[in-house]
Structures are given as C-alpha cells and as structure tokens.
C-alpha angles and dihedrals in degrees: 000000000000122000114260110243119225127224087253091055092050091049090054091045092052091045091052092051096046089043090066091070128073091221091060118182122356117245119273090254094054091044088054089052089049091049089052090049095049090045089056091051088050091051092049091053093048089051089051094052103033106016140066097265107085124192120273112240088246094056120104116251111248130160137226087238091056092048093049089051090053091048090049093050092053090048089053091049090051092049093047094047090052093042093242121155101222092199087060093042090052091046091053090050095047089049089052092053092045091058110024096038100031095115097031099096133040110258118221093238090058096054112116097015091111094040105085 
C-alpha cells in the first residue's frame, strides 16, 4: 500500500516541478484565468457524464478525475505563488463551517427526532 501524501507534500512537489523552469509560476491573474479554464473543462465533463449533453464520437475521452486533478494542480500553483499554506487555509475554512454553519443542515443523527 502506498503512503498517503499530505497537502504540504503536494505543495512541495508542485513547487519542485515549477522550480525547474526559468518562467516559474504564472502571475495570480494568469493563474485565475487558468482556474477558470480548468473549471470549465470540469463542468464540460460533468455535463457529459451526468447531464443531457453527451460526448461526440470525435471528442477525446477525459474523466472527471483527470479534470479535478488539473483544477487542483492550478489551485496548488496559486497557493504556492502567493505563499499560502493550503493545509492551514483548509483548516480555517473547516473551523468556520463547524461554527457558523453548525446548525444549518439536518444532521443524520437528528432525523426522525421530530417525527413521533
């Protein structure tokens, strides 16, 4: 079984990859454009698999997994270029959801309590 990589590991791996090139990271504006492009490609795949617009026989086979990977790669590039620790960023967001939205949704353990 292979070792699970952490967000920190992925950030370092992407940084090592980008560090090979003189150009380095794209600007935040260019990375935002790339995020938008990759999100569009993900939306297209979701539409092909789960929506009404099926692929044409001439279209290349891609997967939702591949498109999510592309999107995540660009998110990591953006975080690295702005010196953001994604693990810390995600921890902050999860903490916010645990406090601000703690009573927003019906918990599975709460189902049926009001139905007597």
